[in-house]
Every structure is written in structure tokens, then in C-alpha cells.
C-alpha positions as CSV (number, residue, x, y, z in Angstrom):
1,M,0.0,0.2,0.1
2,D,0.9,3.6,-0.9
3,I,2.1,5.0,2.6
4,K,0.6,8.4,1.3
5,R,-2.2,6.4,1.5
6,L,-1.9,5.6,5.2
7,Y,-1.0,9.0,6.4
8,D,-4.7,10.0,5.2
9,M,-5.9,7.0,7.2
10,P,-6.6,6.9,10.7
11,P,-4.1,4.6,12.4
12,W,-7.2,2.5,13.9
13,E,-8.0,1.7,9.9
14,W,-4.1,0.6,8.9
15,P,-3.9,-3.0,7.6
16,K,-2.2,-5.6,9.9
17,D,1.1,-5.1,7.6
18,A,1.4,-1.3,8.1
19,A,4.2,-1.7,10.7
20,K,5.8,-4.4,7.9
21,T,5.5,-1.3,5.3
22,F,6.8,1.5,7.4
23,L,10.0,-1.0,8.7
24,R,10.6,-1.8,4.6
25,I,10.6,1.8,3.5
26,L,12.9,3.0,6.7
27,S,15.4,0.1,5.2
28,D,15.5,1.0,1.7
29,R,18.0,3.4,1.1
30,E,17.3,3.9,-2.5
31,A,13.4,5.0,-1.4
32,D,12.4,8.8,-1.9
33,E,13.8,10.1,1.0
34,S,10.4,11.9,1.9
35,D,8.5,8.4,1.8
36,R,11.4,7.4,4.1
37,I,10.6,10.7,6.8
38,L,6.6,10.1,6.7
39,A,7.4,6.3,7.5
40,A,9.4,7.1,10.4
41,E,6.6,9.8,11.3
42,L,4.0,7.2,10.9
43,A,6.0,4.3,13.0
44,G,6.2,6.2,16.1
45,D,2.1,5.2,16.4
46,F,0.9,3.2,19.3
47,T,-1.0,1.1,16.7
48,V,2.5,-0.2,15.2
49,M,4.8,0.8,17.9
50,N,7.0,-2.3,18.9
51,D,10.8,-3.6,19.7
52,E,11.6,-4.1,15.8
53,V,10.1,-1.1,14.9
54,A,11.8,0.8,18.2
55,D,15.2,-0.9,17.4
56,R,14.7,0.1,12.9
57,L,14.1,3.8,14.2
58,L,17.1,3.8,16.9
59,S,19.5,2.4,14.3
60,L,18.4,5.1,11.7
61,V,19.3,8.1,14.4
62,K,22.7,6.5,15.0
63,R,23.9,6.9,11.2
64,G,25.7,9.5,10.5
65,D,25.3,8.6,7.0
66,E,21.5,9.1,6.8
67,P,19.5,12.5,6.0
68,E,19.6,14.4,8.7
69,Q,15.8,15.3,8.7
70,L,15.1,11.5,8.6
71,R,17.4,11.0,11.8
72,A,15.3,14.0,13.0
73,Q,12.1,12.3,12.8
74,A,13.2,9.0,13.7
75,V,13.8,10.1,17.2
76,I,11.1,12.1,17.5
77,A,8.5,9.0,16.5
78,L,10.8,7.6,19.7
79,G,9.1,9.8,21.7
80,P,5.6,8.5,22.7
81,A,7.0,5.3,23.7
82,L,9.8,6.3,26.1
83,E,7.0,8.5,27.5
84,Y,4.2,5.7,27.5
85,T,6.7,3.1,29.1
86,Y,8.5,5.9,31.7
87,D,5.6,5.0,34.3
88,G,7.1,1.3,34.4
89,F,6.1,-2.4,33.0
90,D,4.3,-3.8,35.5
91,D,1.4,-5.1,32.5
92,P,3.7,-6.3,29.9
93,E,0.8,-6.4,27.6
94,E,0.2,-3.1,28.3
95,Q,3.5,-1.8,27.0
96,T,5.1,-1.1,23.4
97,I,8.5,-1.7,24.4
98,S,10.1,-3.8,26.3
99,A,12.1,-2.6,29.6
100,G,15.6,-4.0,27.7
101,M,14.5,-1.8,24.6
102,F,13.5,1.2,26.9
103,N,17.2,1.6,28.6
104,R,18.6,0.8,25.2
105,I,17.3,3.7,23.9
106,Q,17.6,5.9,26.7
107,E,21.2,5.1,27.0
108,S,21.8,5.2,22.9
109,L,20.5,9.1,22.9
110,R,22.6,10.1,25.6
111,R,25.8,9.1,24.2
112,L,24.2,10.6,21.1
113,Y,23.4,13.4,22.4
114,M,26.7,14.3,24.0
115,D,28.2,14.0,20.5
116,A,29.3,17.3,19.5
117,N,29.5,15.7,16.1
118,V,26.1,14.5,15.6
119,P,24.5,17.6,13.8
120,K,22.6,20.2,15.9
121,E,19.0,19.6,14.6
122,V,19.4,15.6,15.3
123,R,20.7,17.0,19.1
124,R,17.8,19.1,19.7
125,R,15.2,16.5,18.9
126,I,17.4,13.9,20.7
127,L,16.5,15.8,23.8
128,E,13.3,16.6,23.2
129,A,12.4,12.9,22.6
130,S,14.1,11.7,25.3
131,V,13.2,14.1,28.1
132,R,9.6,12.8,27.8
133,A,11.5,9.4,30.3
134,P,13.3,12.3,32.2
135,Q,16.6,10.9,33.4
136,D,19.4,12.4,36.2
137,W,21.6,13.9,33.0
138,H,18.8,15.9,31.5
139,H,18.6,19.0,34.1
140,D,22.1,20.0,33.5
141,V,22.0,19.4,29.7
142,V,18.3,21.7,29.2
143,A,20.1,24.4,31.3
144,A,22.4,24.8,29.8
145,A,20.6,24.8,26.2
146,Y,18.5,27.5,27.5
147,L,21.3,29.8,27.7
148,I,22.7,28.9,24.7
149,D,22.5,32.0,22.3
150,D,20.3,30.6,19.8
151,E,16.6,30.5,19.7
152,D,16.6,27.0,18.5
153,W,18.3,25.8,21.5
154,H,15.8,28.3,23.4
155,L,12.9,26.5,22.1
156,T,14.0,22.8,22.7
157,A,15.2,23.9,26.5
158,V,11.3,25.4,27.5
159,F,10.1,22.2,25.3
160,C,12.3,19.8,27.5
161,M,11.3,22.1,30.8
162,G,7.9,21.0,30.6
163,F,9.0,17.6,31.4
164,I,12.0,18.4,34.0
165,Q,11.5,20.2,37.3
166,G,13.5,22.9,38.7
167,F,12.9,25.7,35.9
168,D,10.5,27.9,37.0
169,D,12.0,31.0,36.8
170,Q,13.6,30.5,33.4
171,I,9.6,29.7,32.2
172,L,7.8,32.5,33.2
173,E,11.3,34.1,31.6
174,A,10.1,33.0,28.5
175,L,6.4,33.9,28.8
176,N,8.0,37.6,27.7
177,S,9.6,35.7,24.6
178,R,8.5,37.6,21.5
179,N,9.0,34.1,19.8
180,P,5.9,32.8,19.0
181,D,6.7,29.2,18.8
182,I,8.8,29.4,22.5
183,Y,5.8,31.3,24.0
184,Y,3.7,28.7,23.5
185,Q,5.8,26.5,24.8
186,A,6.2,28.6,28.0
187,V,2.6,28.5,27.9
188,C,2.3,25.0,28.1
189,A,5.7,24.2,30.9
190,A,3.8,27.0,33.3
191,G,0.2,24.6,32.9
192,D,2.6,21.7,33.2
193,W,4.1,22.7,36.5
194,G,1.0,24.9,37.6
195,L,2.7,27.9,37.7
196,D,1.0,30.9,39.4
197,G,3.6,33.4,38.2
198,A,1.9,32.5,34.9
199,W,-1.4,33.4,35.7
200,P,-1.7,37.0,33.7
201,H,-0.5,35.5,31.2
202,I,-2.8,32.8,30.7
203,V,-6.0,35.2,31.4
204,S,-4.4,37.4,29.1
205,I,-4.4,35.0,26.2
206,I,-7.8,33.6,26.8
207,D,-9.6,36.6,27.0
208,S,-7.9,38.2,23.3
209,R,-9.9,38.0,20.4
210,E,-6.6,37.6,18.6
211,T,-4.9,34.4,20.2
212,D,-4.4,32.2,17.7
213,K,-6.5,29.1,18.2
214,P,-3.4,26.6,19.1
215,L,-2.1,29.1,21.8
216,L,-5.9,29.5,23.0
217,L,-6.3,25.6,23.5
218,A,-3.0,25.5,25.5
219,A,-3.8,28.1,27.4
220,I,-7.1,26.6,28.1
221,E,-5.5,23.5,29.5
222,A,-2.7,25.3,31.4
223,A,-5.7,27.0,33.2
224,V,-7.0,24.7,35.1
225,Y,-3.8,23.3,36.4
226,I,-2.2,26.9,38.0
227,R,-5.9,28.3,39.0
228,P,-8.7,25.6,39.0
229,H,-11.6,27.7,40.7
230,E,-10.7,30.3,38.4
231,A,-10.5,29.0,35.1
232,V,-14.0,27.8,35.6
233,D,-15.1,31.8,35.5
234,I,-12.8,32.5,32.9
235,L,-13.5,29.9,30.7
236,S,-17.2,29.7,30.8
237,D,-17.7,32.4,28.0
238,L,-15.7,30.0,25.3
239,M,-18.4,27.8,26.0
240,Y,-20.5,29.9,23.6
241,S,-17.7,29.8,20.8
242,E,-19.0,28.6,17.3
243,D,-15.5,26.2,17.3
244,E,-16.0,23.1,18.2
245,D,-12.5,22.1,19.0
246,I,-12.5,25.3,21.6
247,I,-15.7,23.6,23.1
248,E,-14.3,20.5,23.5
249,A,-11.2,21.4,24.6
250,V,-12.9,24.0,27.7
251,H,-15.0,20.8,28.7
252,E,-12.1,18.5,28.8
253,A,-10.1,20.8,30.8
254,I,-13.1,21.2,33.3
255,A,-13.3,17.6,33.8
256,M,-9.2,17.3,34.4
257,S,-10.1,20.1,37.1
258,D,-12.2,18.0,38.9
259,I,-14.4,20.6,39.6
260,S,-17.4,21.5,37.5
261,M,-19.1,24.7,36.4
262,D,-21.7,23.8,38.7
263,D,-19.9,23.6,41.6
264,D,-18.1,26.6,40.7
265,F,-21.6,28.4,40.8
266,D,-22.6,26.6,44.7
267,D,-19.0,27.9,46.4
268,D,-20.2,31.7,44.8
269,D,-23.5,31.4,46.0
270,D,-22.1,30.2,49.6
271,K,-19.7,33.0,49.6
272,T,-22.4,35.6,48.8
273,L,-25.2,34.0,51.9
274,H,-22.3,33.8,54.4
């Protein structure tokens, strides 16, 4: 099957041999580079990820004679499996990769990241993928990446701060960035750690009619982690949005906060009565 057709299909509708298709294309160095990059992207989906697929992706990341963009996409594809597996291996049937493969990936990525000869784009993606299963070495390298006078590295560092503790000040600082990508990642990271100092930014994003949709969705999620009760109030107007994605995001955010709008209104009534 043409890989571009698989790209246009939801993963749960892929044929049973989809993983074999991806493996074949990834292994074929004569195949079109764009097809190999697309195969690497799709191979990261949970429906096909396993030790064999992970091993093939990792081998691409390691090979210095493979195209840089392919290596970068291959390591990005490993990120979800690392994050999903990070919590443990109590139920092997629920895991996408084995404990042995998980450890091999993380150790390989650490070594590759420390190798200055690895291209910048690949090293950035290695860091972004590996922090999804945090290890001791990550804090120092994320801190160092943040200090590099390079907006690409700054972006990578702020993304990683959403997974690594101890960067509250840097996240709040990044909320003043004029780079929209860095600003977006700072909003996400502030929500991940519930940083109260980010609240004015979150309110401003939600209240503005000029906020682009991805940033608004990030702010909606962040709001309920920072100030759950106040979030219910500022999100209520968005329930009347004409955009179904925004309405759905508000519902999901409220559900994650374990606070219903009715509960919040009841609290307000109690304050009035007393």
C-alpha cells in the first residue's frame, strides 16, 4: 500500500501489515527520502510501535550517513513510546516496547546527545524525545541549552522544561519571549507545573480575540492546572464559541480539574450567603 494513503487514514484503520510497510521503507536507502521521513513519523504511532520498529528507528538515529531530517524524525517517533513506558512495566501487555529496549534507547540517546559531531537538528530532537522519560543527566543539559544564544536551542530547552522540574524562573522568563513558538512552549510548561506567576499571561491569552487557536487551546489546558476555580469562571464564555475544538477543550479542561461549573457557582452562592 502507498504510504501516502496510510498517512490519510486513521491509525486504527491501517492494515495489519502496516508495521512491515514502514520497516521496509525505512530500510530501503533507495526509497524516496520524503517517503522514509513519512514512514518514520507514522512508525511512532502506538498501533505499530514494538521492539522491532523501535530498533529500526534507533538504528537510523545512530547512522551518520543517513539524511539529517530522517534521523531527526526517527528520534521524534521514539518519544511517545518512551513517555508511555516511563511509568513502569507492571503489565507487559500494555507496553509498546520492552524494558530492555527502553533502556537501550535512553542510553543510546544520551551518548548521541553528548557527541558534538551529531548535527544540531538531530541533537535537539534527541533531547526533546528523551526528556519524555526524564533521567538525571537531563537537568544540566537543558539548563545549558537554555543559555545558548540560539533561538532554536532556546525553543528546545523551554519545551524540555515541561518535563523536567526546577525551571520555574526560566519558564516565567520565556513567557516574555517575542518568538511565538517559544511563547507557546512556555505556556504549556507553565501549565504542566501549575506556575501561578504565569496566570496573568493565561488570562490575557484567553481574553484576547486575536489569540491564534493552538495558543488558546494550550492556555485553556494550562488554566485549570494553575488556578482551577478561577479557570472555570474565565473559561465559561468560551462555551459559546462557534469552534467545536475550543468547546471540547474547555469541557476536557474542566473535567481534568475535577471542578464542575455547577460546583463553582455553588461556591459563589455560599460566599454570598455567608
